[in-house]
N, CA, C and O atoms as CSV, one atom per row, in Angstrom:
chain,resi,resn,atom,element,x,y,z
A,1,MET,N,N,0.851,-1.225,0.031
A,1,MET,CA,C,0.052,0.001,0.007
A,1,MET,C,C,0.856,1.278,0.058
A,1,MET,O,O,1.671,1.500,0.953
A,2,VAL,N,N,0.600,2.102,-0.927
A,2,VAL,CA,C,1.428,3.406,-1.083
A,2,VAL,C,C,0.718,4.503,-0.312
A,2,VAL,O,O,-0.504,4.615,-0.408
A,3,SER,N,N,1.428,5.306,0.438
A,3,SER,CA,C,0.860,6.309,1.293
A,3,SER,C,C,0.562,7.567,0.294
A,3,SER,O,O,1.060,7.669,-0.827
A,4,GLU,N,N,-0.254,8.423,0.835
A,4,GLU,CA,C,-0.432,9.641,0.143
A,4,GLU,C,C,0.813,10.525,0.165
A,4,GLU,O,O,1.087,11.257,-0.786
A,5,GLU,N,N,1.546,10.446,1.242
A,5,GLU,CA,C,2.798,11.161,1.259
A,5,GLU,C,C,3.779,10.711,0.143
A,5,GLU,O,O,4.479,11.537,-0.441
A,6,THR,N,N,3.813,9.528,-0.110
A,6,THR,CA,C,4.678,9.024,-1.216
A,6,THR,C,C,4.215,9.496,-2.602
A,6,THR,O,O,4.963,9.925,-3.481
A,7,ARG,N,N,2.825,9.353,-2.685
A,7,ARG,CA,C,2.267,9.866,-3.990
A,7,ARG,C,C,2.492,11.322,-4.223
A,7,ARG,O,O,2.677,11.758,-5.359
A,8,LYS,N,N,2.476,12.140,-3.077
A,8,LYS,CA,C,2.727,13.579,-3.237
A,8,LYS,C,C,4.252,13.747,-3.634
A,8,LYS,O,O,4.560,14.516,-4.545
A,9,LYS,N,N,5.155,13.053,-2.972
A,9,LYS,CA,C,6.558,13.206,-3.264
A,9,LYS,C,C,6.767,12.796,-4.804
A,9,LYS,O,O,7.554,13.435,-5.502
A,10,TRP,N,N,6.121,11.836,-5.252
A,10,TRP,CA,C,6.309,11.461,-6.725
A,10,TRP,C,C,5.856,12.682,-7.583
A,10,TRP,O,O,6.557,13.122,-8.494
A,11,SER,N,N,4.714,13.172,-7.263
A,11,SER,CA,C,4.111,14.327,-8.051
A,11,SER,C,C,4.973,15.549,-7.882
A,11,SER,O,O,5.171,16.265,-8.864
A,12,ASP,N,N,5.504,15.845,-6.705
A,12,ASP,CA,C,6.382,16.956,-6.553
A,12,ASP,C,C,7.695,16.868,-7.352
A,12,ASP,O,O,8.142,17.835,-7.969
A,13,ARG,N,N,8.304,15.637,-7.313
A,13,ARG,CA,C,9.537,15.446,-7.991
A,13,ARG,C,C,9.366,15.461,-9.589
A,13,ARG,O,O,10.217,15.906,-10.358
A,14,LEU,N,N,8.182,14.927,-9.953
A,14,LEU,CA,C,7.846,14.972,-11.364
A,14,LEU,C,C,7.705,16.422,-11.873
A,14,LEU,O,O,8.216,16.846,-12.910
A,15,ALA,N,N,6.984,17.093,-11.054
A,15,ALA,CA,C,6.847,18.630,-11.460
A,15,ALA,C,C,8.199,19.385,-11.423
A,15,ALA,O,O,8.471,20.253,-12.252
A,16,PHE,N,N,9.005,19.028,-10.461
A,16,PHE,CA,C,10.250,19.744,-10.403
A,16,PHE,C,C,11.117,19.349,-11.718
A,16,PHE,O,O,11.750,20.223,-12.311
A,17,ILE,N,N,11.120,18.105,-12.115
A,17,ILE,CA,C,11.752,17.726,-13.285
A,17,ILE,C,C,11.183,18.369,-14.520
A,17,ILE,O,O,11.948,18.780,-15.393
A,18,MET,N,N,9.913,18.472,-14.632
A,18,MET,CA,C,9.327,19.011,-15.787
A,18,MET,C,C,9.437,20.568,-15.880
A,18,MET,O,O,9.456,21.188,-16.943
A,19,ASP,N,N,9.505,21.101,-14.672
A,19,ASP,CA,C,9.611,22.581,-14.615
A,19,ASP,C,C,11.109,23.093,-14.667
A,19,ASP,O,O,11.362,24.282,-14.858
A,20,SER,N,N,12.005,22.213,-14.501
A,20,SER,CA,C,13.381,22.591,-14.360
A,20,SER,C,C,14.059,23.092,-15.729
A,20,SER,O,O,15.123,23.710,-15.698
A,21,GLY,N,N,13.423,22.809,-16.882
A,21,GLY,CA,C,14.060,23.232,-18.078
A,21,GLY,C,C,15.261,22.321,-18.456
A,21,GLY,O,O,15.874,22.471,-19.513
A,22,SER,N,N,15.551,21.414,-17.581
A,22,SER,CA,C,16.744,20.572,-17.916
A,22,SER,C,C,16.483,19.732,-19.143
A,22,SER,O,O,15.350,19.364,-19.455
A,23,VAL,N,N,17.550,19.449,-19.813
A,23,VAL,CA,C,17.468,18.590,-21.029
A,23,VAL,C,C,17.639,17.132,-20.660
A,23,VAL,O,O,18.670,16.714,-20.134
A,24,LEU,N,N,16.641,16.402,-20.939
A,24,LEU,CA,C,16.685,14.958,-20.592
A,24,LEU,C,C,17.097,14.099,-21.782
A,24,LEU,O,O,16.749,14.520,-22.885
A,25,ASN,N,N,17.739,13.036,-21.730
A,25,ASN,CA,C,17.943,12.189,-22.918
A,25,ASN,C,C,16.607,11.575,-23.353
A,25,ASN,O,O,15.627,11.653,-22.611
A,26,GLU,N,N,16.552,10.958,-24.564
A,26,GLU,CA,C,15.384,10.400,-25.087
A,26,GLU,C,C,14.714,9.424,-24.202
A,26,GLU,O,O,13.497,9.505,-24.041
A,27,TRP,N,N,15.459,8.445,-23.576
A,27,TRP,CA,C,14.871,7.594,-22.667
A,27,TRP,C,C,14.314,8.159,-21.446
A,27,TRP,O,O,13.255,7.709,-21.008
A,28,GLU,N,N,14.986,9.188,-20.806
A,28,GLU,CA,C,14.495,9.835,-19.656
A,28,GLU,C,C,13.191,10.556,-19.949
A,28,GLU,O,O,12.218,10.522,-19.196
A,29,GLY,N,N,13.249,11.245,-21.157
A,29,GLY,CA,C,12.043,12.002,-21.492
A,29,GLY,C,C,10.775,11.047,-21.713
A,29,GLY,O,O,9.667,11.349,-21.270
A,30,ASP,N,N,11.002,9.970,-22.373
A,30,ASP,CA,C,9.876,8.965,-22.462
A,30,ASP,C,C,9.458,8.421,-21.252
A,30,ASP,O,O,8.270,8.165,-21.056
A,31,PHE,N,N,10.425,8.197,-20.327
A,31,PHE,CA,C,10.144,7.626,-19.026
A,31,PHE,C,C,9.238,8.667,-18.169
A,31,PHE,O,O,8.246,8.272,-17.557
A,32,ILE,N,N,9.605,9.871,-18.170
A,32,ILE,CA,C,8.924,10.848,-17.450
A,32,ILE,C,C,7.580,11.036,-18.033
A,32,ILE,O,O,6.627,11.167,-17.265
A,33,ASP,N,N,7.405,11.062,-19.312
A,33,ASP,CA,C,6.070,11.086,-19.948
A,33,ASP,C,C,5.236,9.875,-19.514
A,33,ASP,O,O,4.057,9.962,-19.171
A,34,SER,N,N,5.888,8.825,-19.553
A,34,SER,CA,C,5.091,7.521,-19.119
A,34,SER,C,C,4.604,7.611,-17.727
A,34,SER,O,O,3.437,7.359,-17.430
A,35,ILE,N,N,5.542,7.988,-16.840
A,35,ILE,CA,C,5.003,7.890,-15.398
A,35,ILE,C,C,4.110,9.104,-15.048
A,35,ILE,O,O,3.258,9.049,-14.161
A,36,SER,N,N,4.347,10.173,-15.777
A,36,SER,CA,C,3.374,11.328,-15.652
A,36,SER,C,C,1.916,10.830,-16.043
A,36,SER,O,O,0.956,11.108,-15.324
A,37,GLN,N,N,1.797,10.168,-17.075
A,37,GLN,CA,C,0.463,9.601,-17.500
A,37,GLN,C,C,-0.056,8.684,-16.531
A,37,GLN,O,O,-1.236,8.754,-16.185
A,38,LYS,N,N,0.811,7.740,-16.018
A,38,LYS,CA,C,0.420,6.774,-15.072
A,38,LYS,C,C,-0.152,7.447,-13.759
A,38,LYS,O,O,-1.225,7.088,-13.276
A,39,LEU,N,N,0.595,8.401,-13.237
A,39,LEU,CA,C,0.126,9.093,-12.056
A,39,LEU,C,C,-1.169,9.875,-12.263
A,39,LEU,O,O,-2.015,9.989,-11.376
A,40,ALA,N,N,-1.284,10.433,-13.540
A,40,ALA,CA,C,-2.581,11.185,-13.812
A,40,ALA,C,C,-3.708,10.192,-13.953
A,40,ALA,O,O,-4.866,10.559,-13.754
A,41,ASP,N,N,-3.445,9.069,-14.258
A,41,ASP,CA,C,-4.461,7.962,-14.342
A,41,ASP,C,C,-4.860,7.406,-12.942
A,41,ASP,O,O,-5.809,6.637,-12.794
A,42,GLY,N,N,-4.035,7.866,-11.880
A,42,GLY,CA,C,-4.351,7.481,-10.514
A,42,GLY,C,C,-3.636,6.164,-10.250
A,42,GLY,O,O,-4.020,5.514,-9.278
A,43,LYS,N,N,-2.681,5.710,-10.968
A,43,LYS,CA,C,-1.912,4.494,-10.760
A,43,LYS,C,C,-0.705,4.789,-9.967
A,43,LYS,O,O,-0.244,5.930,-10.005
A,44,ASP,N,N,-0.142,3.862,-9.241
A,44,ASP,CA,C,0.996,3.927,-8.426
A,44,ASP,C,C,2.168,3.452,-9.219
A,44,ASP,O,O,2.091,2.578,-10.083
A,45,LEU,N,N,3.325,4.118,-8.854
A,45,LEU,CA,C,4.594,3.619,-9.557
A,45,LEU,C,C,5.093,2.259,-8.944
A,45,LEU,O,O,4.787,1.972,-7.787
A,46,THR,N,N,5.802,1.485,-9.658
A,46,THR,CA,C,6.561,0.284,-9.126
A,46,THR,C,C,7.749,0.852,-8.366
A,46,THR,O,O,8.115,2.019,-8.502
A,47,LEU,N,N,8.343,-0.039,-7.548
A,47,LEU,CA,C,9.481,0.261,-6.841
A,47,LEU,C,C,10.548,0.697,-7.771
A,47,LEU,O,O,11.179,1.707,-7.460
A,48,ALA,N,N,10.846,0.053,-8.910
A,48,ALA,CA,C,11.758,0.365,-9.924
A,48,ALA,C,C,11.541,1.828,-10.518
A,48,ALA,O,O,12.440,2.660,-10.640
A,49,GLN,N,N,10.268,2.001,-10.853
A,49,GLN,CA,C,10.034,3.445,-11.439
A,49,GLN,C,C,10.217,4.479,-10.390
A,49,GLN,O,O,10.683,5.568,-10.726
A,50,SER,N,N,9.895,4.249,-9.145
A,50,SER,CA,C,10.027,5.227,-8.100
A,50,SER,C,C,11.606,5.497,-7.907
A,50,SER,O,O,12.042,6.641,-7.778
A,51,SER,N,N,12.327,4.489,-7.899
A,51,SER,CA,C,13.814,4.584,-7.880
A,51,SER,C,C,14.379,5.359,-8.929
A,51,SER,O,O,15.194,6.250,-8.688
A,52,LYS,N,N,13.966,5.053,-10.177
A,52,LYS,CA,C,14.438,5.764,-11.404
A,52,LYS,C,C,14.090,7.193,-11.330
A,52,LYS,O,O,14.936,8.032,-11.636
A,53,LEU,N,N,12.859,7.547,-10.931
A,53,LEU,CA,C,12.341,8.947,-10.806
A,53,LEU,C,C,13.218,9.630,-9.790
A,53,LEU,O,O,13.638,10.754,-10.067
A,54,ASN,N,N,13.554,9.043,-8.590
A,54,ASN,CA,C,14.500,9.647,-7.790
A,54,ASN,C,C,15.839,9.850,-8.256
A,54,ASN,O,O,16.435,10.864,-7.895
A,55,GLN,N,N,16.394,9.009,-9.019
A,55,GLN,CA,C,17.714,9.124,-9.712
A,55,GLN,C,C,17.696,10.408,-10.625
A,55,GLN,O,O,18.560,11.284,-10.566
A,56,ILE,N,N,16.674,10.420,-11.431
A,56,ILE,CA,C,16.592,11.573,-12.401
A,56,ILE,C,C,16.457,12.890,-11.631
A,56,ILE,O,O,17.127,13.866,-11.971
A,57,PHE,N,N,15.603,12.937,-10.599
A,57,PHE,CA,C,15.346,14.003,-9.783
A,57,PHE,C,C,16.711,14.509,-9.174
A,57,PHE,O,O,17.054,15.682,-9.318
A,58,HIS,N,N,17.447,13.632,-8.519
A,58,HIS,CA,C,18.704,13.960,-7.804
A,58,HIS,C,C,19.697,14.605,-8.897
A,58,HIS,O,O,20.332,15.634,-8.669
A,59,LYS,N,N,19.760,13.927,-10.045
A,59,LYS,CA,C,20.669,14.247,-11.103
A,59,LYS,C,C,20.375,15.685,-11.517
A,59,LYS,O,O,21.328,16.453,-11.649
A,60,ILE,N,N,19.123,16.112,-11.734
A,60,ILE,CA,C,18.806,17.330,-12.080
A,60,ILE,C,C,19.061,18.335,-10.920
A,60,ILE,O,O,19.633,19.409,-11.104
A,61,GLU,N,N,18.627,17.940,-9.788
A,61,GLU,CA,C,18.805,18.835,-8.556
A,61,GLU,C,C,20.322,19.170,-8.372
A,61,GLU,O,O,20.689,20.311,-8.090
A,62,GLU,N,N,21.114,18.212,-8.530
A,62,GLU,CA,C,22.599,18.505,-8.408
A,62,GLU,C,C,23.162,19.340,-9.512
A,62,GLU,O,O,24.095,20.117,-9.307
A,63,GLY,N,N,22.585,19.181,-10.715
A,63,GLY,CA,C,23.045,19.918,-11.935
A,63,GLY,C,C,22.595,21.429,-11.763
A,63,GLY,O,O,23.296,22.330,-12.225
A,64,LEU,N,N,21.508,21.667,-11.144
A,64,LEU,CA,C,21.035,23.081,-10.908
A,64,LEU,C,C,21.692,23.720,-9.796
A,64,LEU,O,O,21.801,24.946,-9.784
A,65,GLY,N,N,22.164,22.962,-8.807
A,65,GLY,CA,C,22.647,23.535,-7.490
A,65,GLY,C,C,24.038,24.143,-7.686
A,65,GLY,O,O,24.621,24.668,-6.738
């Protein structure tokens, strides 16, 4: 069972990535589009998807810092 806190974190990180203006490679862009749609449909991410979202988030966060 995924908590609302986790869902909010996913949404916040996704919004940060999309609003950052950072250039993603093709795979990352497709992945972000895919999970964005999944969350919009009210579905939860898998553990692997959540982990990859976090990796991309931290990569961009470090790049902007």
